PDB file of N, H, CA, C and O in Angstrom:
ATOM      1  N   MET A   1      69.523  41.874  93.094  1.00  0.00           N
ATOM      2  CA  MET A   1      67.894  41.762  92.173  1.00  0.00           C
ATOM      3  C   MET A   1      68.779  43.248  91.387  1.00  0.00           C
ATOM      4  O   MET A   1      69.608  43.942  91.975  1.00  0.00           O
ATOM      5  N   VAL A   2      68.292  43.448  89.893  1.00  0.00           N
ATOM      6  H   VAL A   2      67.618  42.884  89.415  1.00  0.00           H
ATOM      7  CA  VAL A   2      68.297  44.766  89.554  1.00  0.00           C
ATOM      8  C   VAL A   2      66.328  45.474  89.301  1.00  0.00           C
ATOM      9  O   VAL A   2      65.202  45.086  88.992  1.00  0.00           O
ATOM     10  N   PRO A   3      67.151  46.791  89.742  1.00  0.00           N
ATOM     11  CA  PRO A   3      65.666  47.821  90.013  1.00  0.00           C
ATOM     12  C   PRO A   3      64.639  47.769  88.961  1.00  0.00           C
ATOM     13  O   PRO A   3      65.153  47.742  87.843  1.00  0.00           O
ATOM     14  N   ALA A   4      63.343  47.747  88.957  1.00  0.00           N
ATOM     15  H   ALA A   4      62.926  47.769  89.865  1.00  0.00           H
ATOM     16  CA  ALA A   4      62.986  47.766  87.929  1.00  0.00           C
ATOM     17  C   ALA A   4      63.512  49.236  87.209  1.00  0.00           C
ATOM     18  O   ALA A   4      63.992  49.142  86.080  1.00  0.00           O
ATOM     19  N   ALA A   5      63.435  50.451  87.782  1.00  0.00           N
ATOM     20  H   ALA A   5      63.045  50.527  88.700  1.00  0.00           H
ATOM     21  CA  ALA A   5      64.066  51.283  87.100  1.00  0.00           C
ATOM     22  C   ALA A   5      65.006  51.400  86.063  1.00  0.00           C
ATOM     23  O   ALA A   5      65.025  52.029  85.005  1.00  0.00           O
ATOM     24  N   ALA A   6      66.066  50.359  86.838  1.00  0.00           N
ATOM     25  H   ALA A   6      66.051  49.848  87.697  1.00  0.00           H
ATOM     26  CA  ALA A   6      67.533  50.206  86.450  1.00  0.00           C
ATOM     27  C   ALA A   6      67.228  49.635  84.700  1.00  0.00           C
ATOM     28  O   ALA A   6      68.134  49.685  83.869  1.00  0.00           O
ATOM     29  N   VAL A   7      66.093  49.211  84.422  1.00  0.00           N
ATOM     30  H   VAL A   7      65.356  49.170  85.097  1.00  0.00           H
ATOM     31  CA  VAL A   7      65.870  48.251  83.295  1.00  0.00           C
ATOM     32  C   VAL A   7      64.641  49.422  82.565  1.00  0.00           C
ATOM     33  O   VAL A   7      64.698  50.090  81.532  1.00  0.00           O
ATOM     34  N   SER A   8      63.780  49.319  83.419  1.00  0.00           N
ATOM     35  H   SER A   8      63.735  48.777  84.258  1.00  0.00           H
ATOM     36  CA  SER A   8      62.801  50.385  82.293  1.00  0.00           C
ATOM     37  C   SER A   8      62.951  51.890  81.617  1.00  0.00           C
ATOM     38  O   SER A   8      62.234  52.519  80.840  1.00  0.00           O
ATOM     39  N   ARG A   9      64.225  52.183  82.276  1.00  0.00           N
ATOM     40  H   ARG A   9      64.808  51.672  82.908  1.00  0.00           H
ATOM     41  CA  ARG A   9      64.823  53.134  81.407  1.00  0.00           C
ATOM     42  C   ARG A   9      65.805  52.847  80.331  1.00  0.00           C
ATOM     43  O   ARG A   9      66.362  53.834  79.851  1.00  0.00           O
ATOM     44  N   LEU A  10      66.116  51.691  79.868  1.00  0.00           N
ATOM     45  H   LEU A  10      65.664  50.889  80.258  1.00  0.00           H
ATOM     46  CA  LEU A  10      66.374  51.271  78.867  1.00  0.00           C
ATOM     47  C   LEU A  10      65.636  50.460  77.955  1.00  0.00           C
ATOM     48  O   LEU A  10      66.314  49.833  77.142  1.00  0.00           O
ATOM     49  N   GLU A  11      64.079  50.301  77.897  1.00  0.00           N
ATOM     50  H   GLU A  11      63.528  50.810  78.557  1.00  0.00           H
ATOM     51  CA  GLU A  11      63.458  49.787  77.414  1.00  0.00           C
ATOM     52  C   GLU A  11      62.064  50.636  76.725  1.00  0.00           C
ATOM     53  O   GLU A  11      60.877  50.338  76.593  1.00  0.00           O
ATOM     54  N   SER A  12      62.903  51.843  76.374  1.00  0.00           N
ATOM     55  H   SER A  12      63.867  52.085  76.482  1.00  0.00           H
ATOM     56  CA  SER A  12      62.022  52.749  75.960  1.00  0.00           C
ATOM     57  C   SER A  12      61.643  52.166  74.103  1.00  0.00           C
ATOM     58  O   SER A  12      60.646  52.751  73.680  1.00  0.00           O
ATOM     59  N   GLU A  13      62.040  51.539  73.444  1.00  0.00           N
ATOM     60  H   GLU A  13      62.850  51.064  73.787  1.00  0.00           H
ATOM     61  CA  GLU A  13      62.141  50.843  72.296  1.00  0.00           C
ATOM     62  C   GLU A  13      61.613  49.476  72.123  1.00  0.00           C
ATOM     63  O   GLU A  13      61.486  48.854  71.069  1.00  0.00           O
ATOM     64  N   GLY A  14      61.234  48.991  73.702  1.00  0.00           N
ATOM     65  H   GLY A  14      61.338  49.496  74.558  1.00  0.00           H
ATOM     66  CA  GLY A  14      61.039  47.594  73.571  1.00  0.00           C
ATOM     67  C   GLY A  14      61.662  47.053  74.621  1.00  0.00           C
ATOM     68  O   GLY A  14      62.708  47.482  75.107  1.00  0.00           O
ATOM     69  N   PRO A  15      60.964  45.985  75.043  1.00  0.00           N
ATOM     70  CA  PRO A  15      61.894  44.868  75.906  1.00  0.00           C
ATOM     71  C   PRO A  15      63.302  44.574  75.379  1.00  0.00           C
ATOM     72  O   PRO A  15      63.792  44.578  74.250  1.00  0.00           O
ATOM     73  N   LEU A  16      63.888  44.254  76.897  1.00  0.00           N
ATOM     74  H   LEU A  16      63.489  44.250  77.815  1.00  0.00           H
ATOM     75  CA  LEU A  16      65.703  44.113  76.182  1.00  0.00           C
ATOM     76  C   LEU A  16      65.162  42.389  75.805  1.00  0.00           C
ATOM     77  O   LEU A  16      64.093  41.798  75.952  1.00  0.00           O
ATOM     78  N   PRO A  17      66.434  42.024  75.291  1.00  0.00           N
ATOM     79  CA  PRO A  17      66.355  40.965  74.402  1.00  0.00           C
ATOM     80  C   PRO A  17      66.406  39.481  75.981  1.00  0.00           C
ATOM     81  O   PRO A  17      66.783  39.719  77.129  1.00  0.00           O
ATOM     82  N   GLU A  18      66.056  38.519  75.614  1.00  0.00           N
ATOM     83  H   GLU A  18      65.750  38.325  74.682  1.00  0.00           H
ATOM     84  CA  GLU A  18      66.476  37.589  76.729  1.00  0.00           C
ATOM     85  C   GLU A  18      67.769  36.744  75.993  1.00  0.00           C
ATOM     86  O   GLU A  18      67.692  36.034  74.990  1.00  0.00           O
ATOM     87  N   LEU A  19      68.842  37.015  76.718  1.00  0.00           N
ATOM     88  H   LEU A  19      68.905  37.592  77.532  1.00  0.00           H
ATOM     89  CA  LEU A  19      69.832  36.457  76.430  1.00  0.00           C
ATOM     90  C   LEU A  19      70.850  35.479  76.724  1.00  0.00           C
ATOM     91  O   LEU A  19      71.153  35.601  77.911  1.00  0.00           O
ATOM     92  N   VAL A  20      71.538  34.527  76.143  1.00  0.00           N
ATOM     93  H   VAL A  20      71.292  34.428  75.179  1.00  0.00           H
ATOM     94  CA  VAL A  20      72.036  33.662  76.785  1.00  0.00           C
ATOM     95  C   VAL A  20      73.672  33.359  76.271  1.00  0.00           C
ATOM     96  O   VAL A  20      73.980  32.903  75.170  1.00  0.00           O
ATOM     97  N   ILE A  21      74.473  33.682  77.208  1.00  0.00           N
ATOM     98  H   ILE A  21      74.222  34.053  78.102  1.00  0.00           H
ATOM     99  CA  ILE A  21      75.741  33.990  76.696  1.00  0.00           C
ATOM    100  C   ILE A  21      76.843  32.436  77.053  1.00  0.00           C
ATOM    101  O   ILE A  21      76.837  31.984  78.198  1.00  0.00           O
ATOM    102  N   LEU A  22      77.385  32.016  76.364  1.00  0.00           N
ATOM    103  H   LEU A  22      77.390  32.384  75.434  1.00  0.00           H
ATOM    104  CA  LEU A  22      78.131  30.824  76.583  1.00  0.00           C
ATOM    105  C   LEU A  22      79.684  30.973  76.686  1.00  0.00           C
ATOM    106  O   LEU A  22      80.304  31.267  75.664  1.00  0.00           O
ATOM    107  N   GLY A  23      80.287  30.802  77.768  1.00  0.00           N
ATOM    108  H   GLY A  23      79.783  30.563  78.598  1.00  0.00           H
ATOM    109  CA  GLY A  23      81.627  30.877  77.739  1.00  0.00           C
ATOM    110  C   GLY A  23      82.175  31.931  76.964  1.00  0.00           C
ATOM    111  O   GLY A  23      83.059  31.599  76.173  1.00  0.00           O
ATOM    112  N   GLY A  24      81.764  33.443  77.024  1.00  0.00           N
ATOM    113  H   GLY A  24      81.046  33.712  77.666  1.00  0.00           H
ATOM    114  CA  GLY A  24      82.264  34.181  76.741  1.00  0.00           C
ATOM    115  C   GLY A  24      82.964  34.459  75.345  1.00  0.00           C
ATOM    116  O   GLY A  24      83.971  35.124  75.103  1.00  0.00           O
ATOM    117  N   ARG A  25      81.801  33.477  74.175  1.00  0.00           N
ATOM    118  H   ARG A  25      80.983  32.937  74.371  1.00  0.00           H
ATOM    119  CA  ARG A  25      82.320  33.219  73.266  1.00  0.00           C
ATOM    120  C   ARG A  25      81.134  33.095  71.973  1.00  0.00           C
ATOM    121  O   ARG A  25      81.380  33.150  70.768  1.00  0.00           O
ATOM    122  N   VAL A  26      80.088  32.953  72.481  1.00  0.00           N
ATOM    123  H   VAL A  26      79.888  32.909  73.460  1.00  0.00           H
ATOM    124  CA  VAL A  26      78.666  32.900  71.761  1.00  0.00           C
ATOM    125  C   VAL A  26      77.741  33.632  72.837  1.00  0.00           C
ATOM    126  O   VAL A  26      77.819  33.670  74.065  1.00  0.00           O
ATOM    127  N   LEU A  27      76.846  34.196  71.946  1.00  0.00           N
ATOM    128  H   LEU A  27      76.783  34.165  70.949  1.00  0.00           H
ATOM    129  CA  LEU A  27      75.897  34.765  72.304  1.00  0.00           C
ATOM    130  C   LEU A  27      74.231  34.040  71.061  1.00  0.00           C
ATOM    131  O   LEU A  27      74.027  33.859  69.861  1.00  0.00           O
ATOM    132  N   TYR A  28      73.401  33.861  72.495  1.00  0.00           N
ATOM    133  H   TYR A  28      73.567  34.008  73.470  1.00  0.00           H
ATOM    134  CA  TYR A  28      71.550  33.587  71.713  1.00  0.00           C
ATOM    135  C   TYR A  28      70.909  34.327  72.139  1.00  0.00           C
ATOM    136  O   TYR A  28      70.913  34.525  73.354  1.00  0.00           O
ATOM    137  N   ARG A  29      70.046  35.074  71.221  1.00  0.00           N
ATOM    138  H   ARG A  29      70.043  34.914  70.234  1.00  0.00           H
ATOM    139  CA  ARG A  29      69.078  35.777  71.577  1.00  0.00           C
ATOM    140  C   ARG A  29      67.904  35.071  71.563  1.00  0.00           C
ATOM    141  O   ARG A  29      67.259  35.193  70.521  1.00  0.00           O
ATOM    142  N   VAL A  30      67.261  34.105  72.733  1.00  0.00           N
ATOM    143  H   VAL A  30      67.785  34.007  73.580  1.00  0.00           H
ATOM    144  CA  VAL A  30      65.906  33.617  72.397  1.00  0.00           C
ATOM    145  C   VAL A  30      64.547  34.633  71.830  1.00  0.00           C
ATOM    146  O   VAL A  30      64.146  35.727  72.227  1.00  0.00           O
ATOM    147  N   MET A  31      64.118  33.806  70.833  1.00  0.00           N
ATOM    148  H   MET A  31      64.444  32.918  70.510  1.00  0.00           H
ATOM    149  CA  MET A  31      62.751  34.201  70.606  1.00  0.00           C
ATOM    150  C   MET A  31      61.419  33.555  71.041  1.00  0.00           C
ATOM    151  O   MET A  31      61.453  32.375  71.393  1.00  0.00           O
ATOM    152  N   TYR A  32      60.165  34.272  71.049  1.00  0.00           N
ATOM    153  H   TYR A  32      60.138  35.230  70.763  1.00  0.00           H
ATOM    154  CA  TYR A  32      59.374  33.642  71.602  1.00  0.00           C
ATOM    155  C   TYR A  32      58.022  33.991  70.087  1.00  0.00           C
ATOM    156  O   TYR A  32      58.201  34.714  69.107  1.00  0.00           O
ATOM    157  N   THR A  33      56.982  33.306  70.385  1.00  0.00           N
ATOM    158  H   THR A  33      56.837  32.719  71.181  1.00  0.00           H
ATOM    159  CA  THR A  33      56.290  33.884  69.465  1.00  0.00           C
ATOM    160  C   THR A  33      55.268  34.645  69.975  1.00  0.00           C
ATOM    161  O   THR A  33      55.347  34.839  71.188  1.00  0.00           O
ATOM    162  N   GLU A  34      54.270  35.165  69.366  1.00  0.00           N
ATOM    163  H   GLU A  34      54.206  35.008  68.381  1.00  0.00           H
ATOM    164  CA  GLU A  34      53.000  36.226  69.847  1.00  0.00           C
ATOM    165  C   GLU A  34      52.702  35.479  71.404  1.00  0.00           C
ATOM    166  O   GLU A  34      52.866  36.012  72.502  1.00  0.00           O
ATOM    167  N   GLU A  35      52.272  34.248  71.154  1.00  0.00           N
ATOM    168  H   GLU A  35      52.139  33.815  70.262  1.00  0.00           H
ATOM    169  CA  GLU A  35      52.189  33.622  71.842  1.00  0.00           C
ATOM    170  C   GLU A  35      52.502  33.396  73.802  1.00  0.00           C
ATOM    171  O   GLU A  35      51.808  33.044  74.757  1.00  0.00           O
ATOM    172  N   SER A  36      54.068  33.879  73.576  1.00  0.00           N
ATOM    173  H   SER A  36      54.631  34.165  72.800  1.00  0.00           H
ATOM    174  CA  SER A  36      55.310  33.368  74.463  1.00  0.00           C
ATOM    175  C   SER A  36      55.836  32.005  74.495  1.00  0.00           C
ATOM    176  O   SER A  36      56.316  31.398  75.453  1.00  0.00           O
ATOM    177  N   ALA A  37      55.705  31.717  73.579  1.00  0.00           N
ATOM    178  H   ALA A  37      55.314  32.210  72.802  1.00  0.00           H
ATOM    179  CA  ALA A  37      55.945  30.176  73.229  1.00  0.00           C
ATOM    180  C   ALA A  37      57.606  29.934  73.052  1.00  0.00           C
ATOM    181  O   ALA A  37      58.149  31.036  73.142  1.00  0.00           O
ATOM    182  N   PRO A  38      58.204  29.285  72.918  1.00  0.00           N
ATOM    183  CA  PRO A  38      59.255  29.336  72.927  1.00  0.00           C
ATOM    184  C   PRO A  38      59.670  29.260  71.482  1.00  0.00           C
ATOM    185  O   PRO A  38      59.354  28.101  71.211  1.00  0.00           O
ATOM    186  N   LYS A  39      60.295  29.891  70.148  1.00  0.00           N
ATOM    187  H   LYS A  39      60.552  30.832  70.368  1.00  0.00           H
ATOM    188  CA  LYS A  39      60.602  29.689  68.945  1.00  0.00           C
ATOM    189  C   LYS A  39      61.725  29.448  68.347  1.00  0.00           C
ATOM    190  O   LYS A  39      61.843  29.179  67.152  1.00  0.00           O
ATOM    191  N   GLY A  40      62.797  29.553  69.335  1.00  0.00           N
ATOM    192  H   GLY A  40      62.700  29.772  70.306  1.00  0.00           H
ATOM    193  CA  GLY A  40      64.254  29.492  69.339  1.00  0.00           C
ATOM    194  C   GLY A  40      65.159  30.344  69.405  1.00  0.00           C
ATOM    195  O   GLY A  40      64.999  31.211  70.264  1.00  0.00           O
ATOM    196  N   ALA A  41      66.336  30.409  68.599  1.00  0.00           N
ATOM    197  H   ALA A  41      66.466  29.705  67.901  1.00  0.00           H
ATOM    198  CA  ALA A  41      67.143  31.489  69.142  1.00  0.00           C
ATOM    199  C   ALA A  41      68.160  31.583  67.682  1.00  0.00           C
ATOM    200  O   ALA A  41      68.420  30.838  66.737  1.00  0.00           O
ATOM    201  N   ILE A  42      68.495  32.799  68.081  1.00  0.00           N
ATOM    202  H   ILE A  42      68.284  33.404  68.849  1.00  0.00           H
ATOM    203  CA  ILE A  42      69.725  33.301  66.694  1.00  0.00           C
ATOM    204  C   ILE A  42      70.668  33.501  67.759  1.00  0.00           C
ATOM    205  O   ILE A  42      70.640  34.012  68.878  1.00  0.00           O
ATOM    206  N   ARG A  43      71.599  32.868  66.958  1.00  0.00           N
ATOM    207  H   ARG A  43      71.622  32.453  66.049  1.00  0.00           H
ATOM    208  CA  ARG A  43      73.313  32.771  67.587  1.00  0.00           C
ATOM    209  C   ARG A  43      74.017  33.146  66.878  1.00  0.00           C
ATOM    210  O   ARG A  43      74.030  32.906  65.671  1.00  0.00           O
ATOM    211  N   PHE A  44      75.263  34.283  67.911  1.00  0.00           N
ATOM    212  H   PHE A  44      75.251  34.478  68.892  1.00  0.00           H
ATOM    213  CA  PHE A  44      75.612  35.414  67.479  1.00  0.00           C
ATOM    214  C   PHE A  44      77.335  34.798  68.018  1.00  0.00           C
ATOM    215  O   PHE A  44      77.445  34.191  69.084  1.00  0.00           O
ATOM    216  N   THR A  45      78.637  35.085  67.055  1.00  0.00           N
ATOM    217  H   THR A  45      78.548  35.578  66.189  1.00  0.00           H
ATOM    218  CA  THR A  45      80.180  35.136  67.699  1.00  0.00           C
ATOM    219  C   THR A  45      80.900  35.432  67.244  1.00  0.00           C
ATOM    220  O   THR A  45      81.983  34.888  67.029  1.00  0.00           O
ATOM    221  N   ASP A  46      80.285  36.951  66.792  1.00  0.00           N
ATOM    222  H   ASP A  46      79.406  37.394  66.966  1.00  0.00           H
ATOM    223  CA  ASP A  46      81.463  37.816  66.527  1.00  0.00           C
ATOM    224  C   ASP A  46      81.837  38.266  67.568  1.00  0.00           C
ATOM    225  O   ASP A  46      80.933  38.841  68.174  1.00  0.00           O
ATOM    226  N   PRO A  47      83.236  38.262  68.292  1.00  0.00           N
ATOM    227  CA  PRO A  47      84.103  38.352  69.773  1.00  0.00           C
ATOM    228  C   PRO A  47      83.170  39.793  69.720  1.00  0.00           C
ATOM    229  O   PRO A  47      82.040  39.580  70.159  1.00  0.00           O
ATOM    230  N   THR A  48      83.336  40.876  69.385  1.00  0.00           N
ATOM    231  H   THR A  48      84.254  41.049  69.028  1.00  0.00           H
ATOM    232  CA  THR A  48      82.788  41.925  69.582  1.00  0.00           C
ATOM    233  C   THR A  48      81.394  42.662  70.021  1.00  0.00           C
ATOM    234  O   THR A  48      81.230  43.813  70.425  1.00  0.00           O
ATOM    235  N   THR A  49      80.557  41.734  69.832  1.00  0.00           N
ATOM    236  H   THR A  49      80.691  40.799  69.504  1.00  0.00           H
ATOM    237  CA  THR A  49      79.021  41.730  70.128  1.00  0.00           C
ATOM    238  C   THR A  49      78.891  40.518  70.664  1.00  0.00           C
ATOM    239  O   THR A  49      77.840  39.935  70.399  1.00  0.00           O
ATOM    240  N   VAL A  50      79.678  39.966  71.357  1.00  0.00           N
ATOM    241  H   VAL A  50      80.532  40.439  71.572  1.00  0.00           H
ATOM    242  CA  VAL A  50      79.857  38.771  72.817  1.00  0.00           C
ATOM    243  C   VAL A  50      80.387  39.773  74.224  1.00  0.00           C
ATOM    244  O   VAL A  50      80.292  39.639  75.444  1.00  0.00           O
ATOM    245  N   THR A  51      80.721  40.362  73.707  1.00  0.00           N
ATOM    246  H   THR A  51      80.797  40.471  72.716  1.00  0.00           H
ATOM    247  CA  THR A  51      81.590  41.064  74.250  1.00  0.00           C
ATOM    248  C   THR A  51      80.629  42.053  74.742  1.00  0.00           C
ATOM    249  O   THR A  51      80.054  41.937  75.824  1.00  0.00           O
ATOM    250  N   GLN A  52      80.472  42.986  73.965  1.00  0.00           N
ATOM    251  H   GLN A  52      80.939  43.081  73.086  1.00  0.00           H
ATOM    252  CA  GLN A  52      79.696  44.718  74.082  1.00  0.00           C
ATOM    253  C   GLN A  52      78.361  43.778  75.026  1.00  0.00           C
ATOM    254  O   GLN A  52      78.653  43.858  76.220  1.00  0.00           O
ATOM    255  N   TRP A  53      77.172  43.034  74.848  1.00  0.00           N
ATOM    256  H   TRP A  53      76.934  42.970  73.879  1.00  0.00           H
ATOM    257  CA  TRP A  53      76.349  42.450  75.218  1.00  0.00           C
ATOM    258  C   TRP A  53      76.929  42.082  76.814  1.00  0.00           C
ATOM    259  O   TRP A  53      76.420  42.502  77.854  1.00  0.00           O
ATOM    260  N   GLU A  54      78.131  41.182  76.705  1.00  0.00           N
ATOM    261  H   GLU A  54      78.544  40.841  75.861  1.00  0.00           H
ATOM    262  CA  GLU A  54      78.469  40.986  78.044  1.00  0.00           C
ATOM    263  C   GLU A  54      78.940  41.800  79.076  1.00  0.00           C
ATOM    264  O   GLU A  54      78.413  41.642  80.177  1.00  0.00           O
ATOM    265  N   ARG A  55      79.908  42.721  78.943  1.00  0.00           N
ATOM    266  H   ARG A  55      80.336  42.850  78.049  1.00  0.00           H
ATOM    267  CA  ARG A  55      79.975  43.378  79.337  1.00  0.00           C
ATOM    268  C   ARG A  55      78.124  44.739  79.660  1.00  0.00           C
ATOM    269  O   ARG A  55      77.879  45.297  80.730  1.00  0.00           O
ATOM    270  N   PHE A  56      77.458  44.823  78.675  1.00  0.00           N
ATOM    271  H   PHE A  56      77.657  44.370  77.805  1.00  0.00           H
ATOM    272  CA  PHE A  56      76.408  45.222  78.967  1.00  0.00           C
ATOM    273  C   PHE A  56      75.283  44.628  80.619  1.00  0.00           C
ATOM    274  O   PHE A  56      74.464  45.216  81.326  1.00  0.00           O
ATOM    275  N   ILE A  57      75.792  43.374  80.611  1.00  0.00           N
ATOM    276  H   ILE A  57      76.457  42.896  80.037  1.00  0.00           H
ATOM    277  CA  ILE A  57      74.904  42.763  81.409  1.00  0.00           C
ATOM    278  C   ILE A  57      75.705  42.778  82.393  1.00  0.00           C
ATOM    279  O   ILE A  57      75.110  42.799  83.470  1.00  0.00           O
ATOM    280  N   ALA A  58      77.220  42.776  82.489  1.00  0.00           N
ATOM    281  H   ALA A  58      77.704  42.758  81.614  1.00  0.00           H
ATOM    282  CA  ALA A  58      77.713  43.256  84.195  1.00  0.00           C
ATOM    283  C   ALA A  58      77.758  44.196  84.582  1.00  0.00           C
ATOM    284  O   ALA A  58      78.150  44.308  85.744  1.00  0.00           O
ATOM    285  N   ASP A  59      77.413  45.282  83.887  1.00  0.00           N
ATOM    286  H   ASP A  59      77.094  45.190  82.944  1.00  0.00           H
ATOM    287  CA  ASP A  59      77.149  46.806  84.134  1.00  0.00           C
ATOM    288  C   ASP A  59      75.883  46.895  85.031  1.00  0.00           C
ATOM    289  O   ASP A  59      75.665  47.376  86.143  1.00  0.00           O
ATOM    290  N   LEU A  60      75.147  46.250  84.122  1.00  0.00           N
ATOM    291  H   LEU A  60      75.324  45.859  83.219  1.00  0.00           H
ATOM    292  CA  LEU A  60      73.337  46.185  84.715  1.00  0.00           C
ATOM    293  C   LEU A  60      73.048  45.596  85.918  1.00  0.00           C
ATOM    294  O   LEU A  60      72.293  46.069  86.768  1.00  0.00           O
ATOM    295  N   PHE A  61      73.912  44.113  86.020  1.00  0.00           N
ATOM    296  H   PHE A  61      74.525  43.729  85.330  1.00  0.00           H
ATOM    297  CA  PHE A  61      73.723  43.464  87.783  1.00  0.00           C
ATOM    298  C   PHE A  61      74.820  44.398  88.694  1.00  0.00           C
ATOM    299  O   PHE A  61      74.707  44.574  89.907  1.00  0.00           O
ATOM    300  N   ALA A  62      75.839  44.924  87.894  1.00  0.00           N
ATOM    301  H   ALA A  62      75.930  44.781  86.908  1.00  0.00           H
ATOM    302  CA  ALA A  62      76.879  46.192  88.582  1.00  0.00           C
ATOM    303  C   ALA A  62      75.744  46.851  90.186  1.00  0.00           C
ATOM    304  O   ALA A  62      76.032  47.049  91.366  1.00  0.00           O
ATOM    305  N   THR A  63      74.380  47.006  89.342  1.00  0.00           N
ATOM    306  H   THR A  63      74.145  46.845  88.383  1.00  0.00           H
ATOM    307  CA  THR A  63      73.699  48.256  89.741  1.00  0.00           C
ATOM    308  C   THR A  63      72.419  46.864  90.793  1.00  0.00           C
ATOM    309  O   THR A  63      71.357  47.218  91.303  1.00  0.00           O
ATOM    310  N   GLY A  64      72.709  46.091  90.816  1.00  0.00           N
ATOM    311  H   GLY A  64      73.572  45.804  90.401  1.00  0.00           H
ATOM    312  CA  GLY A  64      71.263  45.270  91.312  1.00  0.00           C
ATOM    313  C   GLY A  64      72.104  45.289  92.726  1.00  0.00           C
ATOM    314  O   GLY A  64      73.059  46.052  92.870  1.00  0.00           O
ATOM    315  N   GLU A  65      71.692  44.430  93.706  1.00  0.00           N
ATOM    316  H   GLU A  65      70.916  43.810  93.589  1.00  0.00           H
ATOM    317  CA  GLU A  65      71.524  44.208  95.203  1.00  0.00           C
ATOM    318  C   GLU A  65      71.719  42.919  94.481  1.00  0.00           C
ATOM    319  O   GLU A  65      71.478  42.565  93.327  1.00  0.00           O
ATOM    320  N   ASP A  66      72.459  42.067  95.988  1.00  0.00           N
ATOM    321  H   ASP A  66      72.655  42.355  96.925  1.00  0.00           H
ATOM    322  CA  ASP A  66      72.587  40.800  96.372  1.00  0.00           C
ATOM    323  C   ASP A  66      71.271  40.245  96.734  1.00  0.00           C
ATOM    324  O   ASP A  66      70.538  40.847  97.520  1.00  0.00           O
ATOM    325  N   ILE A  67      70.900  38.995  96.134  1.00  0.00           N
ATOM    326  H   ILE A  67      71.495  38.506  95.496  1.00  0.00           H
ATOM    327  CA  ILE A  67      69.787  38.150  96.258  1.00  0.00           C
ATOM    328  C   ILE A  67      69.149  38.124  97.449  1.00  0.00           C
ATOM    329  O   ILE A  67      67.974  38.376  97.716  1.00  0.00           O
ATOM    330  N   THR A  68      70.387  37.670  98.393  1.00  0.00           N
ATOM    331  H   THR A  68      71.341  37.466  98.176  1.00  0.00           H
ATOM    332  CA  THR A  68      70.252  37.145  99.795  1.00  0.00           C
ATOM    333  C   THR A  68      69.939  38.175 100.674  1.00  0.00           C
ATOM    334  O   THR A  68      69.247  37.889 101.651  1.00  0.00           O
ATOM    335  N   SER A  69      70.345  39.406 100.502  1.00  0.00           N
ATOM    336  H   SER A  69      70.907  39.639  99.708  1.00  0.00           H
ATOM    337  CA  SER A  69      69.647  40.744 101.469  1.00  0.00           C
ATOM    338  C   SER A  69      68.128  41.026 100.816  1.00  0.00           C
ATOM    339  O   SER A  69      66.996  40.979 101.296  1.00  0.00           O
ATOM    340  N   TYR A  70      68.619  41.318  99.589  1.00  0.00           N
ATOM    341  H   TYR A  70      69.539  41.356  99.199  1.00  0.00           H
ATOM    342  CA  TYR A  70      66.716  41.718  98.792  1.00  0.00           C
ATOM    343  C   TYR A  70      65.777  40.344  99.535  1.00  0.00           C
ATOM    344  O   TYR A  70      64.760  40.768 100.084  1.00  0.00           O
ATOM    345  N   VAL A  71      65.938  38.935  99.628  1.00  0.00           N
ATOM    346  H   VAL A  71      66.764  38.591  99.182  1.00  0.00           H
ATOM    347  CA  VAL A  71      65.201  38.269 100.337  1.00  0.00           C
ATOM    348  C   VAL A  71      64.495  37.846 101.410  1.00  0.00           C
ATOM    349  O   VAL A  71      63.519  37.108 101.543  1.00  0.00           O
ATOM    350  N   GLU A  72      65.567  38.801 102.558  1.00  0.00           N
ATOM    351  H   GLU A  72      66.360  39.401 102.450  1.00  0.00           H
ATOM    352  CA  GLU A  72      65.716  38.480 103.485  1.00  0.00           C
ATOM    353  C   GLU A  72      64.531  39.656 103.750  1.00  0.00           C
ATOM    354  O   GLU A  72      63.359  39.504 104.093  1.00  0.00           O
ATOM    355  N   ARG A  73      65.309  40.916 103.452  1.00  0.00           N
ATOM    356  H   ARG A  73      66.262  41.040 103.174  1.00  0.00           H
ATOM    357  CA  ARG A  73      64.190  42.399 103.341  1.00  0.00           C
ATOM    358  C   ARG A  73      63.004  42.354 103.318  1.00  0.00           C
ATOM    359  O   ARG A  73      62.233  42.799 104.168  1.00  0.00           O
ATOM    360  N   GLU A  74      62.610  41.492 101.772  1.00  0.00           N
ATOM    361  H   GLU A  74      63.236  41.130 101.081  1.00  0.00           H
ATOM    362  CA  GLU A  74      61.528  41.677 101.135  1.00  0.00           C
ATOM    363  C   GLU A  74      60.281  40.072 101.428  1.00  0.00           C
ATOM    364  O   GLU A  74      59.061  40.148 101.573  1.00  0.00           O
ATOM    365  N   VAL A  75      60.770  39.334 101.431  1.00  0.00           N
ATOM    366  H   VAL A  75      61.761  39.272 101.314  1.00  0.00           H
ATOM    367  CA  VAL A  75      60.162  38.219 101.725  1.00  0.00           C
ATOM    368  C   VAL A  75      60.011  37.222 102.961  1.00  0.00           C
ATOM    369  O   VAL A  75      58.985  36.639 103.312  1.00  0.00           O
ATOM    370  N   VAL A  76      61.391  37.162 103.587  1.00  0.00           N
ATOM    371  H   VAL A  76      62.225  37.635 103.302  1.00  0.00           H
ATOM    372  CA  VAL A  76      61.058  36.663 104.713  1.00  0.00           C
ATOM    373  C   VAL A  76      60.965  38.328 105.957  1.00  0.00           C
ATOM    374  O   VAL A  76      60.773  38.162 107.161  1.00  0.00           O
ATOM    375  N   ALA A  77      61.065  39.141 105.610  1.00  0.00           N
ATOM    376  H   ALA A  77      61.221  39.276 104.632  1.00  0.00           H
ATOM    377  CA  ALA A  77      60.611  40.213 106.713  1.00  0.00           C
ATOM    378  C   ALA A  77      58.708  39.976 106.350  1.00  0.00           C
ATOM    379  O   ALA A  77      57.827  39.782 107.188  1.00  0.00           O
ATOM    380  N   ASP A  78      58.599  40.053 105.238  1.00  0.00           N
ATOM    381  H   ASP A  78      59.315  40.211 104.557  1.00  0.00           H
ATOM    382  CA  ASP A  78      56.641  40.107 105.577  1.00  0.00           C
ATOM    383  C   ASP A  78      56.547  38.884 106.404  1.00  0.00           C
ATOM    384  O   ASP A  78      55.999  38.765 107.500  1.00  0.00           O
ATOM    385  N   ARG A  79      57.320  37.780 105.532  1.00  0.00           N
ATOM    386  H   ARG A  79      57.765  37.876 104.642  1.00  0.00           H
ATOM    387  CA  ARG A  79      56.449  36.819 106.768  1.00  0.00           C
ATOM    388  C   ARG A  79      56.289  36.604 108.401  1.00  0.00           C
ATOM    389  O   ARG A  79      55.551  35.922 109.112  1.00  0.00           O
ATOM    390  N   GLY A  80      57.274  37.461 108.606  1.00  0.00           N
ATOM    391  H   GLY A  80      57.874  38.016 108.029  1.00  0.00           H
ATOM    392  CA  GLY A  80      57.439  37.819 110.052  1.00  0.00           C
ATOM    393  C   GLY A  80      56.079  38.432 111.101  1.00  0.00           C
ATOM    394  O   GLY A  80      56.287  38.707 112.283  1.00  0.00           O
TER     395      GLY A  80
END
C-alpha cells in the first residue's frame, strides 16, 4: 500500500497515468473518456521510456507497506 501523500506530491499537474508494463519491453498508457469508460491505450516500445517508468514504479512501491500488514492493521483490526 503506497501512502496517498507519496502519490499526491507527484500529481501537481494532474493524476499519474495508469500504466501497464509487459516483460520490461512494452508500456501501455491506459486512456479513458471523460465518463471514465476505457477508450484504448497508447503503446510505447522505446527501451529508455519503458525502463524509466519501470524504475519510477519500483521506487514508488518501495515506499509502500506490505499489503498483508496493512490489511491486518486497517481492515481486520476494525472488524474485531
